N, C-alpha and C positions, 0 to 999 in steps of 0.2 A: 562865465566865471573868470575871475582874475587868477593870477598864479598862486594866490594864497587860499584858493578854494572858496572865495566869497563871491556871491552873485552880484553882478553890477547891472544886469538888465534881464528882462524876460527873453526867452529864446522862441518858444512855441506856445500857442494858446489852445491847441486841440490835440488830443491823444487818442489813438486807436489801440485798443487792447486786442491784438491779433492772436487768434488761436487757429492754427492752420492744420494741425495734425493731431491724431489720437493715438495713444500707445496701444489701443486695442485693434489697430489696423483698419478700422472702418473709415471710409473717406468722409471728411467734413465738407468737401466740395463735391463736384460731380465724380461719380465712379467711372473709371476707364478700365476695361478688362485687360489692357496691356500693361497695367501697373502691377508689378510683381508683389504678391502678398497682400493685395488690397481687396476690399469688398465694399459694397454699398454701406454707407453709414447707418448706424442704428441708434436707438435711444442711449445705449451704453456709451457710445462715442460722444453724443451730444451732452450727456450729463457730465462726462469728464471735462469737456470744454467749459461747461457752465461752472463747475467747481473750481477749475484752474484759475480763473480770473479773480476769485475771492479767497485764494490761499493767503494765509496769514503772513504778513511782513513783506510780501512781494506783490507783483502785479498792481492791483488798485491800491492796496495798502502802501506799497512802495511809492507810488505816484503821489498819494496823499502826503506822505512824509516829505517827499521832495518839494512839493509846493509849499508845505509848512516852512521848510528851511529857507527856500528862496524868497518867499513873501516876507519872512522875518528879516532877511538881509536887506530887502528893499523897503522895509517899513510899510508893508501893504497887507495887514493882517486879514483883510476881507477878500483877498484874491481867490477867484474861482477859475478853473480851467474846464474846457469842454471834454467830455469823454464819449467815445463811440465804442460799443461792444460788438463783437463779431456775431453775425447771424449766419450759422452754417446753411449750406444749400439743402433745401428739402428735395431730395432726389427721388423722382418717381421710380427709379430702379430699385429702391429699397422696399421690398414687398413684405418684409418681416421686421418692421422697424421697432416694435415694442409698444407697450401701453403707456403713453405719456400722460394721459388725462385721468387714469385710474378707473376707467369704466370696465376693466377686466378683459378687454379685447386687444389683440395684437394688431397694430395698424399697418395697412398696406398703402404706401404713399403714391401708388398709381392714381389714386383718387385725388383730384384737385381740391375737393372740399376737405379732405383729410390733411392735405398739405397746408391749406389755409388755417385749419384748426391748430396744426402744429406751430405755425408761425405765431398765431395769437397766444398760444400757451407759452411759447418760449419768451416772447416779448414781455408778457405779464409776469412770468416767473422771474426773469432777470431784472426787470424793473423793480419788483417787490424786494428782491434780495439786495439790490443796490440801495434802495431807500432805507432798508433796515440797518445798513452800515452807518448811516447818519454822517457821511463825510462832510467835513467842513469846507474843503477846497475843491471838491469835484462835483461837476454838474453833468448828469446823464443827458446828452443832447440827441442821441439817436443810436442807430445800429448800422453796421457795415455788411453789405451783401458779399459773402466770401467768394462765390464763384466768379471767376474773372472773365467769363464770356456768357452770352445768352443765346441759346439755340432756339431760333424761331420755329424750327420744324418739330419741336417737342410740344405736344399739346399741353396747354396750360402753363407753360414756363413763364411767359410774359405776364399772364394773369397772376401768378404767384408774386412777382415783383410788384405789380400794381396794388395787390391786396396789402402787401407788407407796408408799402409807402403810405397808402391811404390810412391804414390802421395806426401807423406811427404818427401821422399828422393829427389824427383824432386825439392822440395822447400828448400832443405838443412836441413831438420829436421828428427827426428826419432820417432818411435812408440814403446812405452813400455807397459809391461803387468805384473800383479802380480797375477797369478792364485792361487786359494786356494788349500789346500792339497788334497781335494777330487776330484779335476778336473781331468778327465781322461787324458787330453792332457797336464797336468802340466809340463811335461818334454820336450815338443816338441815346445817350443816357437819359436825357430829359424826356424824350418822346416815349421811352420805355417805362417811365414812371419813377425813376430815381430823382431825388431832390438835388443831388449834385454828383458829379463824377470827376475823377482825375485820371487821365489816360497814362498808362505805363509805356514809356518808349522801349523798354527792355534793351537799351543800347549797352548798359553796363554789363549785362550778362551775355550778350551776343557779340562775340569777338569778331564776327564778320561784318558788323555794322559800323557806320561812321557817324559823325555828328549830324549828317543829313537825316538820320532816323529821328533824332530829337527834334530837328527843325520840322520834319513832316508831322510829327506828333503835335507840336505847338500849333501848326497851321490847322490841323483837324480840330484841336481843342478850341482855337479861336473861332472857327466857323460854326461851332456847335455849343458855344458858351460853356465849355468844360474846362477843367483844370489839367495840370500836368504833374506827374509824379517824378521826383528826383530820387535816383537810386544810387546807393553806394554801400560799401562795407569796409572791413579792415584791410582788404587787399590793396587798397590804394596807397597805403603807407609804403609798401616795399616793392610794388610791381608797377612799372611805368605805364603799361597799357591801361590799367584800371585808374591810375591817377589822371591820365589824360581824359579817359571816358568820364570821370567825375567832373572835371572842369568843362567838358563839352556841355553838360547840363547847365552849368552856371553861365557859360558864355552864351548859350542859346537863350537862356532866360533874359539876358540883357539884349541880345540881338533881336529876339522876337517879342520882347517887352512883357513876357508873362511873369517876370520877376515881380512887377508891381501891379499888373492888371489882371491876374488870374488867381484862382485857388491853387495852392501848391501843397502836394503831399510829399512827405519825405520817408523813404524806406532806408533804414540804416542797419539791417540785420538785427543784431541784439546789442552789441557793445561798441559799435564803430565810433560814436561820438565820445563815449567814455575813453576809449583807447586813444583817440586823437588828442583829447585834453591831457591825458596822463603820459603821452609819449615823450621820450627824450629827444626826438628828432624835431628840429625847428620847422621842417616842411609839414609835419603832421599838425603841429600847433597852428601853422598858418592855414591849413585846410579847415581846422576847427573855427578859426576866426572868419574865414571866407564864407563858411556855411551860415554863421551868425549874420554877417553883413548881407548875404543874399536874402535871408529870412526877413531882414529889416528893410529890404529894398534898396540897399546902399552899396552893393557889390560893384566894383569896377572891373570889367573884364580885362585880362592881360592882352596886350597887343605887341606886335612886332612889325617888321618891314621885309619886303622882298624887292631885290634889285638885281640888275644884270643887263644883258643885251639879247636882242633877237638877231641871229646871224644866219648866213648861208652856209653851205657845206664847206666853204673855204675859210670860214671864220670872219667874213666881212659883215659889218653891221647892215641891217635892212631898215631903211627909213620907211616910216608909215605903217609898220606892223602894229597890230593891236592885241591886247590881252583882255579877255572878257571873263568876268567871274560868274559864279552861279546865279547871282542876282541880276545879271545883265549889265553890270557896270563895266565901262570900257576905259582902258588906259592905253594911250598911243605912245609908241617909242619915238625918240627924237630922230634927227637926220642921221645919227650914228648908230641907230638901233638901240640906244640905251633907254632903260625904264627904271622907275622906282615907285613902288606902291607902299604907302605908309598906312598905319592904322588898321592893319589886318589882325583879326583875332588869332590868338596863340593856339592854333589847332591846325588840322590839315586843311589847306585851301586848294581849290582846283581852278584852273584857267584854260580857256581855249585861246591859242595863239595862232594868228592868221594874217595873211596879207594877200591881196589879189595877185594871182599868178603863181602863188606858192602853195604848197601842200600844208593845210592846217594841221595842228596837233593839239592835244591836251596835255597839260602838265599838272603835277601836284607838288605842293611844298608844305613841309611841316614847320609852321611859324613858331618861334620861341619868344617868350616874354622878353621885351626890351632888347631884342637882338635883330640884326638884319641878315637875312640869308641871301646868298648870291648864287647865280648860275647864268650861263649862256644857253639860250634855247635855239637850236639849229633847225631851220626849215629847209625843205627841198622844193624844187620846182614842181608844179602841179602835174605829176605824171602818174599818180597812183591814188590809192584810197587814203582816207584820213589816217594820220598816225595817232596811236594811243600809247602813252608813255608806259614803258615797262617798269613795274614797281612791285615791291612786296606788299605795299599798302593798297587798300581799296581806293578806287578812284570813281569819280562821277563822270558818266559819259555825256559828251556833247557831240551831236552829229554836225559835221561840217562837210558840205558837198563840194568835191573837187573831181571833175571828170578825168578819167584816166585814158590817155591816148596810146600809151605804150608802156611796157614794163620799166620800172625804175632801175637805173644802172647801178647806183650805189646808195647807201643809206647814210643820212646825216649822223654824225657822232653824238653820243649822249653820255658824257663823262660823269662819273660819280666817285665819291671817296668811300672806300671800305675800311672799317675799323677792325681791330683784332677782337673786339667783343661786341655782342649784340646790345650791351648796356653802355650807352655813351656817357659813362662816368669814369673818371680817372682818380686814382689815389695820388695824394701829394707826393711828388718825387717819381711817379711812374713814368716810364718812357715807352711810347708806342711807335710803331712803324706803319703808318697808314699807307694804303696803296690806292691808285686810281686806275679805273678800267672803264671801257666803253660798254654800256649796257646792251648795245646792239651787236657787240662782238661775241659770238657764240663761244669762242675759246677763252674769253675773259682775260686777255693778255694784259699784263701790267704796263701802264703808260708812263712815260717819263714826265714827271710833274714837279713844279716848284710850289712849295707850300708857304702860306703866310697865316698869321694869327691876328684876329681882331684885337686881342689884348695880351701882349707878350708877358705882362705881369701875372697873368693867370696860366697861360700855356705858351711856352716859347718853342720856336722851330729851331732845331739843332742843324748845324752845317751839313750833316749827312742826310738831311731830309726827315729825320724822326722828330717827334714832338715830345716835350717834357712838361708835366704838370708842376707848376711853381707854387701856387697858393689857391685857396678855395675861391670859387667863382665860376663864371661861364665865359667861354670864348668861342668864336666862330672860326673854324679852320677852312681856309680857302685853298684852291689848287689850280694852277695854270698849266695847261697842256698845249704848248705851242700857242696858236691864236685863240684857243678856247678856254673858258673858265669852267671848271667842273662844278657840279652841284655841291655847294658848301654843306658843312655839318656843324651843328652846335654841340659842344662837349662841356659837360659840367665837371668841375674838379671838387671833390669832397674827400675828406680823410677817411681811410678805411680803418675805422677804429672800434666798431661795435662787434664784439665777438662773445659768444656765450655757449657753454656746453649745457644743454637743457636735458634733464632727465636723471641727473645724479643727486637731486635734492633730498631724496628720502632713501632710507636703507633698503637694501635687498635682504632677502632671507634665504636660508638654505632649505631645499626641499628634503625634508627628513621623512617623507611618507607619513605613516600613521603614528609616528612619534610626536606629531604636532600636538602641543598641550591643549589646543582648542578642542581637539577631538576627544581628549580625555575628560575635560571639564567644560561642559557646554554653558555653564553659568559664570563665565569669566566676568561679565559685566554686572553681576548682582541681580536684583529683582527684575521681574517682567511685569508689565501692566496690561490690563485687559479691559475692554469696553465692548458692550453689545448694544447696538441701536437698530431695532427691528431685526432683520435677518443678517445684518452686517456685523461680523465679529472681528475686532482688531486686537492683535496681540503684539506688544512692543517689547523688544529686548535690546540690550546693548550689543551692537553688531561689530563695530570696529572703532577706531580712535575718533572718527569724525561723525559717525552716524548711528542712529537706532534703526533697526529693521522692524517694519510693521508687517506682520503676516495677516492677511485678510481672508476670512472664510465667508462664503455667501453662496447663493444659488448661482450656478455658472454653466456654461456650455449649452449645447443644443437641447439637452433634456432638462436643464435647470436643476441638476442634482446638487445637493449641498456638499461643499467641500472646500479645499484650498483653491482660492481664486486669483489672488495677486499678491505681489511682494513689493513694498515701497521702502525707500530710505528717507529718513528725516534727519537733517543735520543736528548734531549734538556732540559737543567736544567735552562734556562732563564725563566723569567716571561711570556714572550709572545711567540707566535708561530714564527718559522723562515720561511722566504720566500725562503730559499735555498732548492730546490728540488733535488739537486745533492748529498745531504748528504746520508749517509747510512741509511737503514731502515730494519726492520725485519717484516716478515709476521705475522699478527694477525689472519686474516681469509681470506683464498683464495677463488677463484671462484670454488665453489663446486656444487651449485644448485641454484634454482630460489628463489627470495625474493618477487616478485609480482606473484601471483598464476596463474596456468594454468586453463583451463576450461574443463568441460564435457558439451559440447554444440553441438546441432545438428540443421541442416536446417529443417524447417517444410515441405519443398517441394523439390523435385528433389534430394533427397539423394541417395547415392550409396549403402546403406544397411550396412555400416560399424558399428561394435559394439561400445558400449559406452566406450570410453577411453579418456584420457586427450590430449588436443592440446594446443599449445602456451606454454609460460613459458619455462621450460627446457625439454619439451616433443616433440621429433620429431616423425616421422611416426610410427616406431615400436621399438624405443630404440636402434637400431643398430648403429654401429660406422659410417657407410656410409649412414645412413638413411636420407631421405629427410626431409626438414623443414616443420613445420606446422604453422609457424608464421614468420613474418619479420618486421623489423623496417623500416617504410616508411621515417621518418625524425626525427631529434632531433635538438634542439637548446639550447644554454646556455646563460644566462644573469647573470651579477654580479651587484647588486644594480640597476637593470633596464637597464643596457647597455649590448648589446650583446658582448660576449667574442670572441676575436680574437686569433688565434693560436700563440703559442710561447711566449706569454706575461704573466709574473707573476704580478698579481695585488692583492690588498687587498680589502676586502669588507665585509659588514655585512651579506648579504644574497645572496646565489647563487640559481638560478632557472634553472631547467633542464626540458624541455618539450619533451616528447617522444611519437610518434604516431606509433602504431603497428597494423598490420592487422593479424587476426587469422582465420585459417580454422576450420571446424567442424569435429567431429568424423565421420560423414557420407558424408563429402565432400573432405577429404584429399585423396591424391593419392600417391602411392609408387614412381612414377616417379617425384614427386614434383609439379605436375600440379593441385593440389587441389584447390578448390574454397574457397576464403576468405569470411566469412559470418559475421564477426564483426570487428569493429575498436575500439581499446582502446587508450585513450589519458592519459598517466601517467605523472603527474607533480610532481617533487620533489622540495622542497624548503629547502635548507641546511643552517643551522644557528648554528655554533658551532658544538656540538655533536648531535643536533636534526635534524631529517629529516622528514619534513611534506610531506605526500604523498596524492595526490588526483588522483583517477582513474575514468574516464568517459567511459562508455561502450555504443557504438552506433551500433545497428544491421544494417547490410547492406542488409538484407532480413529478413523475419519472421523466428525467431529462438526460440528454447527452451533451457534454461539454467538449467541443471540438478544438477550439483555440482560445487561450486565455493568457493575458500578460500579467494583470494585477498591478504590479509595482512598475511604474514608468515615470518619465519626466519630460517636461517641455524645456528645451535647452536654450531658449532665446538669450538669456542673460549669462549663460555659461557655454558659449559657442566656439571656443578656441581649440580646446584639446580634450580628448577623453582617454582615460586610462582604465583598463580592465584588470581586476585583481582576483586572485584566489587566496584568501586570507590576507597576508601582507606581501604576497608575491605578485609582482606585475606580470601579466601574461600577454598583454597586447596594449598598444596605444595607437591613436590616429587623430587626424584633424576631426573636429566635431561636426564640420559642415559637409561631410560626405558619408557614404555608407561604410560601416565597419562593424566588426563583431568580435567576440571574445574567443572565437574558435569553436569548433564543434564540441558538443558535450563529451563525446568519446575522447577528445584530445585534452580538454581542460574541464574535467567533471566537477571541480570544486570551486568554480567561479562564484563569488558571492557579493561582489562590490563593483561599482564603477564610479569614477571620480571625474567630474567635469570642471573646467575652469575657462575663463575668458582671457582676452588680452589684458594688459595692465591698464587700469583706469585710476587716475589720481594717486598713483603710487601704491595701489593695492590691487588684489585680485579677489573677485567673488568666487567662492568655491561651493560645489555641491557634491556631496558624497551620498550615494544611494546604495543601501545594503539590504539583502534578503537573507532571512534566517533559513539556512539550508538544512536545518535539522528539524523543521516543524512543518507539518501539513503539506500543502501543495509545493512548498519550497524544497521538498526532497526530490522534486522533479521526476516522480515515478510515472508521470504522464507525458514526459518529453522524450522524443526519440533521440537516439544517440547521434544521428546525423544532423542535428539542429544546434545552433548556438544557444548558450545560456543567456547571453545578453547581446543585443544588436542595436545599432544606431542607424536611423534613416537620414538621408541627405536633407529632408525637409525640416530637420531640427527636433527630433524626438528620439529618446532611448527607451528600451524595453527589456525587462526580464521576460523570458519566454517560459511560462510554467506548464502550459498544456499545448501540445501540438504533435500531430502524427501518432498520438496514442490517446485515443478518445477516452474521456472519463464518463462512465455511465453511472448516474447518481439516482438513487431511489428517493421518492417522496419521504420527507421526514428526516433523512440523513443530513449530515453536515460535513463540510470540508472548510479548511481555513488556511491562511498564510499570514505571516507577519514580517515586517521589515522596517526600515528607517530611512528618512531623509535628514540630512544634516546640512544646513545652510550656514556658512561661515565665511569670513574674510581674512586673508593673510596679506602682510606686506608683500610687495612684488618679489617673486622669485626670479623673474626675468625682467629685463629693462632695456628699452631702446634709448640710447643717448644720441642726441643730434647736435651738430655744430651749427649754430646760427651766426651768420656773418653779414654785416650791413655796412654801407657807407654812411657818412654823416648826413647825406640827404635822405636817408631812410631806405634807399633802394637795396635790395638783397643781391649779393653776389650770385650770378647765374651758376647754379650748381653744376650744370653740364659743362661749363667752361673751366671749372676748377678741378684740381686733383686733390685727393685726400689720402692721408696715411694715418692709420690708427695703431696705437701701441697700448697693450695691457701690461702693467708692471705689478707683479704680485700674483699669488696663487689663490686669492680669495674668490676670484671670478674666472669664468671661462667665456671666451667669445663664441656666441652662437652663430652669428652671421654679420656680414659687413657689406654695405653698399653706399657709395658716395659719401655724403655727409652724415651717415647714420651707422651706428654699431649696436648690435644687440648682445647683451651680456646675461649670464646666468650665475647666481651665487652658488658656490660649491663648498665653502668653509667660512667659518667666522673670521673676521679680520677686515682689513682694508686693502684696496687696490687702487693704483693710480691709472687714470685713463688719459692718454695723450693723443691729441688730434693735431695733425699738421695739414694746413691748407696751402696750396700753391695756386696763385692766380696772377695772370699777367706777369709771370717771372718773379713774383715776390712770394716768399713763404713765411708763414707765421705758425707758431705752435702754442697750443693751449692745453692746460692740464686741469683735471678735476679728480677729487678723491671719492671713491664709492665705498660706503660702509656696508658690510655684510654681517648679518646675524647679531646686530646690537639688540640684546634682550631687554635693555632698559626702556621702560615705558615712560614717556615724558608725562610729567604731572602738570596738567593744564588747569588745575583748580583755581589757583591764584589768577591766572590770565583770564579765565572766564568771569571771575568776580570783578576784575577790573573792567572788562567789557560791559558787564551789567551796570557798573557804576557810571560808565560813559553814557550809556543809554538813559540812565536816570537823570544825569546832569543835563543832557540835551533836551529832555522832555520837561524838566521842572524849572530850568533857568529862564528868566524873563527875556523878552524880545530885544531889550536894550543891549543885550550881549550877543546878538546874532552873529556879528563878525567873529567873536571868540568861539562861539559854538561851531561855526563853519570850520575854523582852524582845528578845533578838537576832532571833529568828525573826519576831516581830511587826514589828520595825523593817524587816527585809528585805522582808517582804510589802508593807508600806506604801510603801517606796521604789520597788519594782518596779511596783506598781499605779499610782503617780503617774506614773512614767516612761511606762507604756503609755498613760495618759490624755493626757499632754501631748505625746507623740511622741518618737521616737528620733532627735532632732537631736543633733549633736555636743555642743552646749552642755548639753542635758538629760542626755545620757549621762555627761558629765564631772561634772555636779552630782550625779547619782545615785551615781557612784563615790565622790565625796568624802563624801557622807552615809553610804555603806556603810562606808567606812574609819573614820569617826568611831564608828559603832555597834560595829564590831569592836574598836576601841581601848577603848571603854567596857567591853565584855564582858571583854576580856583583863585589864583593870585589876581589875575586880570578881572575876574568877576567879583572880587572881594568876598569869596566864600571861605568858610573854615573847613 
């Protein structure tokens, strides 16, 4: 795309829709027991991955829209691109996968035939769903095998691959693979049955690797008719190591010729190409251009030169010395020991330097684009082992045999220039004092040196031996130490001009505890919408300024009891919730565990002697994947404002009521074969109103029972995992980090505890909140069966919190009697009460100032906020009163200080009205969709303007003034478009 956002050429022709992780924590690849919190993948994980790619307006829809826009710019309306969908790994470790084909049986993937049936079902289902979309520009060309290695010791694993590829070929599609560098079978893709493969060098992610890793990968790929994957992400903008690693891929593509002669896959995380294109740094835009040139087979690798002398220990030139590179190319020094090697790729190069009768050594040099690096290389007489250069950088070893006849008396010097920063970038006007030392000197004594610059117009050498940056550019600094020239260094000069305080864009709020108006009026956002499709019930309400919350009820957990299953957020900037459940959404909290507690309960007669453990809730017979259930849902019903809800109908209503009847076995009546005796019935009633869920649970013994432990009201804290506060009424009695064990104190100490409040860290300027309350004046909530030496509420480190209603005072319940409890969950969002503000500081070449080399001073002016903590370039603030505060950050780096200030708003109660802005955005979408292709250039400009306006608004915050400014800018962009397109 050009700088106006208009496409000038195609970039890629094939796209992989990669889905690598499931929010339900089941592995979509191979399960490894050392991966914390993971488990073998199940049908639930696979279905999430299947749905994800078809979410509205993103994923495939987004790609379709992108091709529509680009093909319009290029006047190529019939353009189609290839699409490959992810095929998760059918893992034989998944023994309780689920019923994917609807025959009523839970599948065990240990069976190869079952894995084949799963592959066939998945391909058929995804292909049918793709075809139903009737995409104009997308062609389903095949599937991608997600698992990045293949274990030949696992029975049937290769057969699964071959079956998948053969079945896809029957359907006119192909199977692709991208094995990682450490995969034993990485070079055998075709033999294993894959139609094509692209090997991952993993050089970008492995800081201990060099370009040699990419070269080795290219050699393996060439020998096995495979492709190569090019890997990069946003880090290459501001970190030199990643930028060099990125260019190592492109350089190797030229050097090993896979740029033109092989299949190339590109991994760019999520936003790398987008961020490169939109970056304000010229270096980032150049990387965007270089990727395009590489994809077109037209990239020219950057090159530089290496020059110097081969000398003896006294600094005298050695005639006839040779330098041999990794490819076996030899360059000979002249009679004065001088050499010059041109056309070297701009990366780390390694050479073996030797001469008969002298001790050989290897050296490395980091070549820079269009620069010549200099150094003298000192050799010793052949009296010891080969020398290996001492360097912080990785080197490639070349063995040179030199017989040792006696110990070496002294070591040849190896001088190098040390800079005051690990980042070889100077600000214009900066003055540095480089030093030279001998790398073989253990004491690293400073050597007397005379410095010179290859370009005094960029960096000049001052009379006292310091260097000063004059203007933007690159210069090579050389140093002479007596008869020896030290290893030169290339320094880039770029203005230190990019500074931003990130985190002050949106308002902070004051934590007023239970005076929060959201807690008083749960229907701040107006109506809620409800839809039921099969057993899945979705309830949407306005959650915060930018999202609706979808509360999903369904069968969940090990016993598949009906209840609260997951919480999702769907973007919506309008005032009211949207009734459109086909919109995209993201997972806030998945189905991980139970919210209505299990029981330790036993039958008083005719028990089987089983030990006391939990039944019901998320607890099956023994915790195994194929274990039998200890509870079942007998029936459930749903009403909206008193009327029973029918399937498939989206309706609005104030209150949704769900009544669930479950039957639960006892610890001494459950059986491994599933024939256990049910000894109690629980009726759980949920009343959902906005973000509040009132819960009532009635427990009726079906025979005489004893209840030994029971929680009832509990929560899964995954989305609210930062802090927990315990309350008695509105009095805080304890608080703790949510990720470790804590409790409210013993019942004897705090007998009136009735609430706990969970919150996470700040996300997008707001905090998700969960308030859980138990009615302490009703039923079991009076805690008559809880011993005084037990806490009323406790939290476990694995991420759950519990009310403890029965423990150490057993409840003996007769058949036909009833006990009950009631409580409430309240899910809401507040603007951030705490905020981390970070000072970002970069040079004009994009590189970030090394945080550890700078010092920072923070100052808070005003009493609206308090400092919570401070560390380096970050400060954490808490709002304490309504008003504003100024935040000043002073950074000192290389002797230069700069101060930046930002204003933090606290407690602004004014809610920005985004109605007009949303109407304008809808108008933009309509114009882009309905205007003819002859105005593709203008459409591209309008789309780019809209993206820029909304991105700026998100960065600066949704204040009323910012929203109004964005609306005015969008009006202007629309007016310009209509004038250009001759529209009224």
